[in-house]
ROKEKE-956339 format. One record per atom (N, C-alpha, C, O): x, y, z. Coordinates in steps of 0.02 Angstrom, whole numbers, padded with zeros to 5 digits, always signed. Example, Ala and Ser with C-alpha at 12.3 -4.5 7.8 and 13.67 -1.06 7.14 Angstrom:
+00660-00284+00390/+00615-00225+00390/+00660-00165+00390/+00712-00166+00423/+00642-00112+00354/+00684-00053+00357/+00645+00002+00394/+00670+00057+00402/
***
This chain:
-01040-00974-02028/-00990-00991-02079/-01017-01045-02124/-01040-01097-02101/-01013-01033-02190/-01039-01080-02240/-00984-01128-02262/-00932-01106-02287/-00997-01192-02254/-00946-01244-02266/-00967-01289-02324/-01025-01310-02327/-00920-01303-02369/-00929-01355-02420/-00882-01412-02402/-00823-01402-02390/-00910-01472-02400/-00873-01532-02379/-00862-01578-02439/-00909-01593-02475/-00799-01600-02448/-00781-01646-02502/-00756-01711-02471/-00711-01710-02430/-00784-01768-02491/-00760-01832-02465/-00798-01889-02497/-00849-01880-02529/-00772-01950-02486/-00805-02009-02515/-00813-02068-02466/-00869-02090-02457/-00759-02094-02434/-00767-02155-02394/-00789-02142-02322/-00801-02085-02302/-00793-02196-02284/-00815-02193-02214/-00770-02147-02173/-00793-02113-02128/-00705-02147-02189/-00658-02104-02152/-00680-02031-02154/-00673-01995-02105/-00708-02010-02211/-00732-01941-02218/-00802-01933-02189/-00818-01882-02159/-00844-01984-02197/-00913-01980-02173/-00917-01969-02098/-00962-01936-02073/-00869-01998-02061/-00868-01991-01988/-00859-01917-01969/-00892-01893-01923/-00814-01882-02004/-00804-01811-01990/-00864-01770-02010/-00883-01723-01976/-00895-01787-02066/-00954-01752-02089/-01009-01754-02036/-01040-01704-02021/-01021-01813-02009/-01073-01821-01958/-01056-01781-01895/-01100-01750-01865/-00992-01782-01876/-00970-01744-01817/-00982-01669-01826/-01005-01635-01780/-00966-01644-01885/-00976-01573-01899/-01050-01554-01896/-01068-01504-01866/-01092-01594-01927/-01163-01580-01928/-01193-01583-01858/-01232-01540-01839/-01174-01634-01820/-01200-01641-01752/-01176-01585-01706/-01207-01572-01655/-01121-01553-01725/-01095-01497-01686/-01125-01430-01708/-01105-01377-01683/-01172-01433-01754/-01208-01373-01775/-01175-01332-01829/-01194-01274-01840/-01126-01360-01863/-01093-01322-01916/-01138-01317-01978/-01177-01362-01993/-01132-01261-02013/-01174-01246-02071/-01143-01274-02135/-01103-01240-02167/-01161-01336-02151/-01134-01368-02211/-01183-01357-02268/-01238-01385-02269/-01164-01315-02315/-01211-01294-02368/-01213-01343-02426/-01261-01343-02465/-01162-01386-02432/-01163-01437-02484/-01109-01489-02469/-01058-01474-02437/-01121-01550-02493/-01074-01605-02487/-01058-01630-02557/-01103-01647-02595/-00994-01631-02574/-00972-01654-02640/-00940-01722-02632/-00894-01731-02592/-00964-01771-02671/-00938-01839-02665/-00935-01872-02734/-00957-01843-02783/-00908-01933-02736/-00901-01969-02799/-00968-01990-02827/-01016-01999-02789/-00971-01999-02892/-01031-02023-02924/-01044-02095-02902/-00998-02132-02886/-01108-02115-02902/-01126-02184-02886/-01092-02231-02936/-01089-02216-02996/-01067-02288-02910/-01031-02334-02954/-01059-02405-02946/-01079-02425-02892/-01061-02443-03001/-01084-02513-02997/-01033-02555-02958/-00973-02548-02967/-01058-02598-02914/-01014-02641-02874/-01052-02703-02853/-01113-02707-02857/-01013-02753-02831/-01044-02815-02808/-01060-02862-02866/-01051-02844-02924/-01086-02921-02849/-01100-02971-02900/-01153-02947-02950/-01149-02962-03009/-01203-02911-02924/-01256-02887-02968/-01239-02822-03003/-01279-02798-03043/-01180-02794-02988/-01159-02730-03017/-01212-02676-03008/-01226-02637-03053/-01242-02675-02949/-01291-02624-02933/-01255-02559-02916/-01200-02560-02889/-01287-02502-02931/-01257-02438-02915/-01252-02430-02839/-01301-02440-02803/-01192-02412-02815/-01180-02404-02744/-01163-02331-02728/-01124-02300-02763/-01195-02305-02676/-01180-02237-02654/-01120-02237-02608/-01109-02285-02571/-01081-02184-02609/-01024-02178-02564/-01049-02171-02492/-01106-02152-02480/-01005-02187-02444/-01022-02179-02374/-01039-02106-02357/-01083-02093-02317/-01003-02061-02389/-01016-01989-02377/-01085-01970-02403/-01122-01933-02370/-01104-01995-02462/-01170-01980-02488/-01225-02007-02442/-01273-01972-02426/-01217-02069-02420/-01266-02099-02375/-01274-02058-02312/-01330-02044-02290/-01218-02038-02283/-01220-01997-02221/-01252-01929-02234/-01292-01906-02195/-01233-01898-02289/-01260-01831-02306/-01335-01834-02314/-01371-01789-02290/-01360-01885-02348/-01433-01890-02358/-01469-01903-02292/-01523-01876-02281/-01438-01944-02249/-01467-01956-02183/-01472-01892-02143/-01518-01882-02103/-01423-01847-02153/-01420-01784-02117/-01460-01728-02151/-01463-01672-02126/-01490-01744-02208/-01530-01694-02244/-01489-01641-02279/-01512-01584-02287/-01428-01658-02301/-01384-01610-02333/-01388-01614-02409/-01404-01667-02437/-01373-01559-02442/-01371-01557-02515/-01310-01594-02540/-01254-01583-02515/-01319-01640-02588/-01265-01681-02614/-01252-01663-02688/-01298-01660-02728/-01189-01651-02704/-01167-01639-02773/-01120-01695-02793/-01075-01715-02755/-01129-01722-02855/-01087-01777-02879/-01062-01761-02950/-01083-01794-02998/-01018-01712-02956/-00995-01693-03023/-00950-01747-03054/-00907-01776-03020/-00960-01759-03118/-00915-01804-03154/-00848-01771-03166/-00795-01802-03160/-00850-01706-03183/-00789-01668-03195/-00787-01608-03149/-00833-01567-03149/-00733-01602-03111/-00727-01549-03061/-00714-01481-03092/-00722-01429-03060/-00693-01480-03156/-00680-01417-03190/-00737-01397-03236/-00733-01347-03271/-00791-01436-03236/-00847-01421-03281/-00877-01353-03264/-00878-01332-03206/-00902-01320-03315/-00933-01254-03305/-00992-01259-03257/-01003-01214-03217/-01030-01313-03263/-01088-01322-03220/-01068-01325-03146/-01099-01293-03104/-01016-01365-03131/-00996-01373-03061/-00964-01309-03034/-00977-01290-02978/-00924-01277-03074/-00893-01214-03052/-00947-01162-03036/-00942-01126-02987/-00999-01160-03077/-01055-01114-03065/-01091-01132-03000/-01107-01088-02960/-01103-01197-02989/-01135-01220-02927/-01094-01199-02866/-01122-01176-02817/-01028-01207-02871/-00985-01188-02815/-00988-01113-02801/-00991-01092-02743/-00988-01073-02853/-00992-01000-02844/-01058-00981-02810/-01059-00937-02766/-01111-01013-02830/-01177-00998-02802/-01182-01017-02728/-01222-00988-02692/-01141-01065-02707/-01142-01085-02636/-01113-01030-02590/-01129-01027-02531/-01069-00988-02619/-01040-00932-02580/-01009-00957-02515/-01022-00931-02461/-00967-01009-02521/-00938-01042-02462/-00884-00999-02430/-00846-00963-02463/-00881-01004-02363/-00826-00972-02326/-00767-01019-02318/-00710-00996-02316/-00781-01084-02313/-00728-01133-02298/-00741-01198-02334/-00798-01221-02338/-00689-01228-02362/-00693-01294-02392/-00656-01345-02348/-00604-01329-02320/-00683-01405-02343/-00651-01460-02305/-00647-01520-02351/-00697-01542-02379/-00586-01548-02359/-00575-01606-02402/-00548-01663-02361/-00497-01656-02327/-00581-01722-02365/-00558-01781-02330/-00567-01841-02377/-00623-01858-02396/-00511-01872-02396/-00513-01932-02438/-00555-01921-02500/-00603-01957-02513/-00535-01871-02539/-00569-01855-02602/-00516-01848-02655/-00457-01841-02640/-00537-01850-02718/-00488-01844-02771/-00460-01772-02774/-00487-01727-02743/-00407-01765-02813/-00372-01700-02816/-00418-01646-02843/-00449-01654-02896/-00422-01591-02807/-00464-01535-02827/-00425-01486-02871/-00366-01473-02858/-00457-01460-02923/-00424-01406-02962/-00423-01342-02922/-00465-01331-02878/-00374-01299-02937/-00367-01237-02898/-00428-01193-02902/-00445-01159-02853/-00462-01193-02958/-00522-01150-02965/-00575-01168-02912/-00616-01126-02895/-00573-01230-02888/-00621-01252-02837/-00595-01241-02767/-00630-01212-02725/-00533-01263-02753/-00509-01257-02684/-00492-01185-02663/-00488-01170-02604/-00482-01142-02712/-00466-01072-02696/-00528-01029-02690/-00524-00970-02672/-00587-01058-02703/-00648-01018-02705/-00673-00997-02635/-00692-00939-02628/-00674-01041-02584/-00699-01019-02519/-00658-00961-02491/-00597-00960-02497/-00691-00913-02460/-00658-00851-02437/-00602-00863-02388/-00551-00829-02389/-00611-00912-02343/-00560-00926-02292/-00513-00983-02311/-00470-01002-02271/-00521-01009-02372/-00477-01062-02395/-00509-01131-02389/-00567-01138-02369/-00471-01182-02407/-00492-01252-02403/-00438-01292-02367/-00379-01286-02383/-00460-01333-02319/-00410-01374-02284/-00425-01448-02293/-00482-01467-02308/-00373-01488-02284/-00376-01560-02292/-00358-01595-02227/-00317-01570-02189/-00389-01652-02214/-00369-01696-02159/-00329-01753-02189/-00353-01789-02232/-00267-01761-02165/-00223-01815-02189/-00205-01861-02132/-00193-01839-02076/-00205-01927-02146/-00195-01977-02093/-00122-01992-02080/-00100-02050-02083/-00083-01940-02067/-00013-01947-02044/+00008-01882-02011/-00028-01832-02013/+00067-01884-01981/+00096-01823-01954/+00141-01793-02008/+00201-01806-02010/+00110-01753-02051/+00148-01722-02105/+00208-01682-02078/+00203-01653-02025/+00264-01681-02115/+00272-01704-02184/+00286-01779-02192/+00300-01801-02248/+00284-01818-02139/+00292-01890-02146/+00232-01920-02182/+00175-01900-02171/+00246-01969-02225/+00195-02009-02258/+00145-01968-02300/+00084-01976-02294/+00174-01924-02341/+00133-01893-02392/+00114-01946-02443/+00154-01990-02459/+00053-01943-02468/+00033-01990-02519/-00034-02022-02506/-00070-02003-02460/-00052-02072-02547/-00119-02100-02548/-00133-02151-02493/-00191-02163-02477/-00081-02181-02464/-00093-02237-02417/-00052-02229-02352/-00013-02273-02336/-00061-02174-02316/-00020-02163-02256/-00032-02212-02200/+00015-02229-02164/-00093-02236-02191/-00107-02283-02137/-00070-02349-02149/-00038-02376-02103/-00075-02374-02210/-00042-02437-02227/+00034-02432-02218/+00065-02474-02186/+00063-02380-02247/+00136-02375-02248/+00165-02363-02179/+00221-02385-02165/+00130-02329-02135/+00156-02318-02068/+00165-02384-02031/+00215-02394-01997/+00117-02429-02037/+00123-02495-02005/+00175-02537-02040/+00216-02570-02007/+00175-02537-02106/+00225-02577-02144/+00296-02557-02125/+00340-02599-02123/+00306-02492-02112/+00373-02468-02095/+00390-02478-02021/+00444-02460-01998/+00344-02508-01983/+00358-02524-01913/+00353-02466-01866/+00382-02467-01812/+00316-02413-01885/+00308-02356-01840/+00268-02374-01778/+00225-02418-01780/+00283-02340-01723/+00243-02349-01662/+00200-02288-01647/+00159-02288-01601/+00209-02236-01688/+00168-02175-01680/+00152-02147-01749/+00194-02146-01794/+00091-02125-01757/+00071-02088-01817/+00023-02034-01794/+00028-02010-01738/-00024-02013-01836/-00070-01962-01815/-00110-01934-01872/-00114-01964-01926/-00140-01877-01861/-00180-01842-01911/-00159-01769-01914/-00136-01740-01864/-00167-01740-01973/-00147-01671-01984/-00201-01635-02025/-00227-01663-02073/-00217-01574-02005/-00256-01530-02049/-00209-01478-02078/-00166-01451-02044/-00218-01465-02144/-00173-01417-02177/-00210-01384-02235/-00255-01413-02265/-00190-01322-02250/-00219-01285-02306/-00196-01316-02372/-00138-01334-02380/-00242-01321-02419/-00224-01347-02485/-00182-01296-02523/-00190-01236-02517/-00135-01324-02563/-00097-01284-02611/-00084-01328-02671/-00111-01384-02675/-00044-01305-02719/-00036-01340-02783/-00009-01411-02773/-00038-01459-02798/+00047-01419-02737/+00078-01484-02730/+00040-01524-02677/+00023-01498-02624/+00028-01588-02690/-00011-01630-02646/+00023-01639-02578/+00082-01653-02574/-00017-01630-02525/+00004-01642-02455/+00063-01598-02433/+00102-01618-02390/+00069-01539-02461/+00126-01495-02444/+00104-01429-02413/+00147-01388-02396/+00039-01418-02404/+00015-01354-02380/+00033-01339-02308/+00057-01383-02271/+00021-01278-02287/+00037-01256-02219/-00005-01294-02168/-00066-01301-02175/+00029-01319-02116/-00003-01359-02064/-00043-01315-02017/-00021-01262-01996/-00103-01339-02001/-00147-01304-01954/-00143-01336-01885/-00119-01305-01838/-00166-01399-01879/-00163-01435-01816/-00141-01507-01828/-00149-01534-01883/-00113-01538-01776/-00093-01608-01779/-00111-01643-01713/-00113-01612-01660/-00122-01708-01718/-00136-01749-01658/-00103-01817-01667/-00114-01850-01718/-00063-01838-01618/-00028-01902-01622/-00072-01960-01599/-00117-01951-01557/-00059-02019-01627/-00095-02080-01609/-00044-02137-01605/-00002-02144-01650/-00048-02177-01553/-00002-02234-01546/-00023-02291-01592/-00083-02304-01601/+00026-02325-01620/+00014-02387-01657/+00035-02445-01612/+00094-02454-01598/-00014-02484-01590/-00001-02540-01545/+00022-02601-01585/+00006-02607-01644/+00059-02648-01553/+00082-02707-01589/+00025-02748-01620/+00035-02781-01671/-00034-02745-01590/-00090-02784-01616/-00129-02747-01670/-00175-02775-01699/-00113-02684-01682/-00149-02646-01733/-00135-02672-01803/-00079-02693-01818/-00186-02669-01845/-00176-02678-01916/-00205-02616-01951/-00227-02569-01918/-00206-02616-02017/-00229-02557-02053/-00301-02541-02036/-00320-02482-02033/-00342-02592-02025/-00412-02581-02010/-00423-02548-01942/-00460-02500-01937/-00390-02573-01891/-00399-02545-01824/-00368-02475-01819/-00395-02431-01785/-00311-02464-01852/-00280-02398-01851/-00323-02348-01890/-00329-02290-01870/-00351-02370-01945/-00398-02328-01983/-00454-02302-01938/-00470-02242-01939/-00483-02346-01898/-00539-02326-01855/-00517-02278-01801/-00554-02231-01784/-00457-02288-01772/-00432-02241-01722/-00419-02172-01752/-00438-02121-01723/-00387-02171-01809/-00372-02107-01842/-00435-02073-01866/-00439-02011-01866/-00485-02112-01886/-00548-02083-01908/-00582-02044-01852/-00608-01989-01863/-00581-02073-01791/-00612-02039-01734/-00572-01978-01712/-00600-01925-01701/-00506-01987-01705/-00464-01930-01685/-00466-01876-01739/-00466-01816-01723/-00467-01897-01802/-00469-01849-01857/-00532-01807-01857/-00530-01747-01871/-00589-01837-01841/-00652-01800-01839/-00649-01745-01785/-00672-01689-01796/-00620-01762-01728/-00612-01711-01675/-00566-01655-01698/-00578-01597-01684/-00513-01674-01734/-00465-01623-01757/-00497-01578-01809/-00485-01517-01810/-00538-01606-01853/-00573-01566-01903/-00619-01515-01869/-00621-01456-01888/-00656-01538-01819/-00701-01492-01783/-00662-01437-01749/-00681-01378-01753/-00607-01454-01716/-00565-01403-01683/-00538-01353-01734/-00536-01293-01722/-00518-01379-01792/-00491-01336-01844/-00543-01286-01869/-00529-01227-01877/-00604-01311-01881/-00659-01268-01904/-00673-01213-01853/-00680-01155-01871/-00676-01232-01790/-00691-01183-01738/-00636-01131-01731/-00650-01072-01717/-00574-01151-01740/-00519-01103-01736/-00517-01057-01797/-00501-00998-01792/-00533-01085-01856/-00538-01043-01916/-00593-00992-01907/-00585-00933-01923/-00650-01014-01880/-00707-00970-01870/-00691-00913-01821/-00717-00858-01828/-00649-00928-01772/-00632-00878-01722/-00572-00834-01744/-00556-00785-01710/-00541-00853-01800/-00484-00815-01824/-00420-00828-01786/-00373-00788-01789/-00418-00884-01747/-00361-00897-01704/-00311-00947-01734/-00265-00968-01699/-00320-00965-01796/-00274-01014-01825/-00240-00987-01887/-00272-00955-01929/-00176-01000-01892/-00137-00980-01950/-00090-01038-01966/-00053-01060-01922/-00090-01061-02027/-00047-01117-02045/+00026-01100-02042/+00046-01042-02052/+00068-01151-02030/+00140-01142-02032/+00170-01192-02081/+00146-01248-02086/+00222-01172-02117/+00250-01214-02169/+00276-01281-02142/+00299-01285-02085/+00272-01332-02184/+00300-01397-02167/+00376-01392-02171/+00404-01366-02220/+00409-01417-02120/+00482-01415-02117/+00510-01484-02134/+00496-01532-02099/+00549-01488-02187/+00578-01551-02208/+00647-01561-02175/+00689-01516-02175/+00657-01621-02147/+00720-01636-02113/+00763-01686-02153/+00820-01699-02134/+00736-01712-02207/+00774-01758-02249/+00761-01831-02234/+00786-01875-02269/+00721-01845-02182/+00707-01915-02164/+00634-01934-02179/+00609-01983-02152/+00602-01894-02221/+00530-01905-02233/+00519-01970-02272/+00555-01987-02319/+00467-02006-02252/+00446-02067-02287/+00382-02053-02325/+00341-02013-02303/+00375-02086-02381/+00316-02073-02424/+00265-02129-02416/+00279-02182-02388/+00206-02117-02442/+00151-02165-02437/+00116-02171-02504/+00058-02152-02510/+00150-02198-02555/+00121-02202-02621/+00063-02252-02625/+00054-02293-02580/+00025-02246-02677/-00030-02293-02690/-00003-02364-02692/+00053-02375-02716/-00042-02411-02667/-00019-02480-02661/-00046-02523-02718/-00105-02522-02733/+00000-02560-02750/-00018-02605-02804/-00005-02677-02783/+00029-02690-02733/-00031-02725-02821/-00031-02795-02801/+00040-02822-02789/+00052-02857-02740/+00086-02807-02833/+00154-02834-02826/+00186-02813-02760/+00225-02851-02730/+00170-02753-02737/+00198-02729-02674/+00173-02771-02615/+00208-02777-02565/+00114-02801-02621/+00083-02837-02566/+00112-02907-02556/+00094-02941-02508/+00154-02929-02600/+00181-02997-02597/+00234-03003-02543/+00278-02961-02538/+00229-03055-02501/+00281-03068-02451/+00344-03091-02486/+00342-03122-02539/+00401-03075-02456/+00466-03090-02487/+00510-03132-02440/+00516-03117-02381/+00540-03183-02468/+00589-03223-02431/+00652-03183-02415/+00693-03203-02373/+00660-03127-02449/+00720-03086-02439/+00710-03033-02386/+00754-02992-02373/+00652-03033-02355/+00638-02987-02299/+00640-03025-02233/+00635-03087-02232/+00646-02988-02178/+00648-03020-02112/+00578-03040-02090/+00528-03022-02121/+00576-03078-02036/+00511-03097-02007/+00471-03034-01989/+00412-03030-02004/+00504-02986-01957/+00469-02925-01936/+00444-02886-01996/+00388-02860-01995/+00484-02881-02048/+00463-02844-02108/+00401-02875-02140/+00355-02840-02159/+00401-02941-02146/+00344-02975-02175/+00283-02972-02130/+00226-02965-02153/+00294-02978-02065/+00238-02973-02017/+00207-02904-02019/+00146-02897-02018/+00248-02852-02022/+00221-02784-02027/+00185-02772-02092/+00136-02735-02095/+00207-02805-02145/+00171-02799-02209/+00103-02830-02203/+00054-02802-02228/+00098-02888-02171/+00032-02919-02161/-00013-02872-02121/-00071-02861-02141/+00012-02845-02066/-00027-02799-02025/-00048-02737-02064/-00106-02715-02061/-00001-02709-02101/-00014-02647-02136/-00060-02653-02196/-00085-02602-02222/-00072-02714-02219/-00116-02724-02277/-00180-02760-02259/-00219-02778-02303/-00191-02772-02195/-00252-02807-02172/-00301-02758-02142/-00282-02717-02101/-00365-02761-02162/-00397-02813-02202/-00396-02800-02277/-00417-02843-02316/-00372-02742-02299/-00373-02727-02370/-00311-02687-02389/-00293-02641-02352/-00278-02701-02443/-00294-02752-02494/-00272-02822-02478/-00288-02869-02514/-00234-02831-02424/-00209-02896-02399/-00143-02915-02431/-00134-02911-02492/-00097-02936-02388/-00034-02966-02412/-00051-03033-02445/-00103-03062-02432/-00005-03057-02486/-00016-03122-02518/+00050-03156-02532/+00104-03125-02530/+00046-03220-02546/+00106-03259-02563/+00086-03319-02605/+00030-03345-02600/+00132-03340-02648/+00122-03402-02685/+00141-03461-02640/+00190-03457-02603/+00103-03514-02643/+00117-03574-02605/+00114-03634-02653/+00089-03626-02709/+00138-03692-02633/+00131-03751-02676/+00058-03769-02690/+00043-03809-02734/+00012-03737-02653/-00059-03752-02659/-00097-03694-02692/-00158-03691-02690/-00060-03648-02721/-00090-03590-02754/-00080-03527-02712/-00058-03531-02655/-00096-03469-02741/-00087-03406-02704/-00137-03399-02647/-00194-03421-02652/-00114-03369-02592/-00159-03357-02535/-00150-03285-02512/-00095-03258-02513/-00205-03254-02491/-00202-03190-02457/-00191-03204-02382/-00213-03255-02357/-00158-03158-02348/-00140-03168-02278/-00165-03109-02238/-00149-03052-02252/-00205-03123-02186/-00236-03071-02146/-00208-03066-02075/-00211-03013-02044/-00181-03121-02050/-00150-03120-01984/-00088-03164-01984/-00085-03215-02019/-00038-03143-01946/+00024-03181-01941/+00056-03170-01873/+00034-03127-01835/+00108-03209-01859/+00146-03201-01796/+00214-03232-01806/+00220-03284-01840/+00266-03203-01777/+00331-03235-01779/+00328-03305-01748/+00295-03315-01697/+00362-03353-01779/+00363-03422-01755/+00429-03434-01719/+00482-03428-01748/+00424-03452-01655/+00485-03456-01614/+00504-03527-01593/+00558-03537-01565/+00461-03576-01607/+00476-03644-01584/+00532-03674-01626/+00544-03654-01683/+00566-03724-01597/+00619-03759-01633/+00588-03809-01682/+00537-03839-01668/+00621-03817-01740/+00598-03868-01788/+00656-03888-01832/+00707-03854-01835/+00648-03944-01865/+00700-03970-01908/+00713-03922-01966/+00667-03894-01994/+00777-03913-01983/+00795-03865-02035/+00770-03889-02104/+00774-03948-02121/+00744-03842-02141/+00722-03855-02210/+00730-03792-02250/+00726-03737-02223/+00742-03799-02314/+00750-03741-02358/+00686-03722-02395/+00686-03677-02436/+00632-03758-02381/+00569-03743-02414/+00544-03673-02396/+00553-03650-02340/+00514-03641-02444/+00486-03574-02431/+00424-03578-02387/+00414-03537-02343/+00383-03629-02400/+00323-03640-02360/+00327-03708-02327/+00346-03758-02357/+00310-03708-02263/+00318-03768-02223/+00254-03782-02185/+00228-03738-02151/+00229-03842-02191/+00173-03864-02149/+00203-03901-02090/+00236-03952-02098/+00192-03874-02031/+00222-03902-01970/+00167-03912-01919/+00147-03866-01883/+00141-03973-01915/+00083-03986-01872/+00023-03949-01899/+00002-03960-01956/-00005-03905-01858/-00062-03865-01881/-00040-03794-01898/-00081-03748-01901/+00025-03785-01911/+00052-03719-01928/+00071-03716-02002/+00096-03765-02030/+00058-03659-02032/+00081-03644-02099/+00133-03589-02093/+00118-03534-02072/+00195-03605-02113/+00251-03560-02100/+00281-03534-02166/+00285-03570-02216/+00302-03471-02163/+00335-03439-02220/+00406-03422-02201/+00418-03390-02149/+00455-03444-02242/+00525-03432-02226/+00546-03361-02242/+00532-03335-02296/+00580-03329-02194/+00608-03262-02203/+00683-03266-02194/+00710-03320-02182/+00718-03210-02200/+00791-03211-02197/+00817-03231-02128/+00871-03260-02123/+00778-03216-02076/+00803-03228-02008/+00757-03274-01966/+00762-03276-01905/+00712-03311-01999/+00668-03355-01961/+00605-03370-02000/+00602-03366-02061/+00553-03388-01962/+00491-03410-01992/+00432-03367-01968/+00429-03346-01911/+00386-03354-02015/+00326-03317-01999/+00267-03366-02003/+00257-03399-02054/+00228-03369-01949/+00169-03412-01948/+00110-03374-01977/+00093-03320-01955/+00079-03404-02028/+00021-03374-02061/-00042-03400-02026/-00057-03459-02030/-00077-03356-01991/-00131-03376-01947/-00199-03377-01981/-00238-03423-01973/-00214-03325-02020/-00278-03321-02055/-00264-03305-02128/-00231-03255-02143/-00289-03348-02172/-00274-03340-02243/-00338-03348-02284/-00391-03364-02258/-00331-03335-02349/-00387-03344-02395/-00360-03371-02461/-00331-03334-02500/-00370-03436-02474/-00349-03463-02538/-00391-03433-02594/-00447-03410-02582/-00365-03434-02655/-00401-03406-02712/-00469-03441-02720/-00473-03502-02721/-00521-03401-02727/-00588-03428-02739/-00623-03455-02678/-00676-03484-02683/-00593-03445-02618/-00624-03471-02557/-00629-03415-02504/-00603-03360-02515/-00661-03431-02449/-00667-03383-02395/-00607-03383-02349/-00562-03424-02356/-00606-03336-02302/-00552-03333-02253/-00556-03395-02208/-00610-03420-02193/-00498-03419-02187/-00495-03478-02144/-00431-03477-02103/-00383-03441-02119/-00431-03517-02051/-00371-03525-02010/-00321-03570-02046/-00339-03608-02091/-00258-03565-02026/-00207-03608-02055/-00224-03681-02043/-00213-03724-02087/-00252-03696-01985/-00270-03765-01969/-00322-03792-02018/-00316-03848-02042/-00374-03752-02032/-00425-03774-02079/-00396-03783-02149/-00414-03829-02185/-00351-03738-02168/-00319-03743-02233/-00279-03808-02238/-00283-03843-02288/-00241-03823-02186/-00199-03884-02186/-00243-03947-02186/-00227-03995-02221/-00298-03946-02148/-00344-04003-02149/-00372-04014-02219/-00382-04071-02240/-00386-03959-02254/-00412-03965-02322/-00361-03996-02369/-00379-04036-02412/-00298-03979-02359/-00244-04007-02401/-00240-04083-02388/-00235-04122-02435/-00241-04102-02325/-00233-04172-02306/-00291-04215-02331/-00283-04275-02344/-00350-04184-02337/-00409-04222-02356/-00418-04228-02432/-00465-04261-02455/-00373-04196-02469/-00379-04200-02543/-00353-04268-02568/-00354-04280-02628/
***
């Protein structure tokens, strides 16, 4: 079976490596164009491109997915199956080309958390379970017929980074199982059933990442977890804006104050509707990550 793989970040590269190591016939890998990044603005290759080159695979980096050149390249590949993981939206002329169809790996238990940021939003919403889904592509994003699903627990200590890594590993296994079942003809997608309680996972912008005094301790704590390590929750303080990477509910007794931010010993506290959230690891603007204690010591020494 001839497979074309579409993907860009590490989440996709992990599955690509798993497929190749399992002996699957990947005839081409399609990924994003190299982009300038870092202080020197040097061209950076995607994780998928790096992995593909290490594995000796053919890499395609089309600027336009509808270009005549790329469409011709795809036809010449004569693919049986397309696999899409963390890649931009494909035009129908591309995803409909493989004989057996094209499937996507999504980091949620669809139809829950359709959208660009399912890992972040699942933690922010306080979920204790999420998972991965493979499904056939169709016109509307994340709505295609479901092939396979696998659940994953979200532990209280998980953040977006640790959950990403768990789902990346489980997802790679699910992709391999899906390919093998497609190859054997034993898999047929079933429609997503909507119950009316579906939550979405839209793209995350900076204003969304701001902690709010109008939310509870748990809501703000889950936001910190769900946005760490990237893009990171943040808040304005009397000492300037800070990004927040770790937090914990603060349960000790202290004198009442109406201040939004409170320095209490070696603790930096943020006021919520029902209590205080202790900010454990932060990053002031223009500085590196540091503990609340180091931040407070810096304030005192000014």
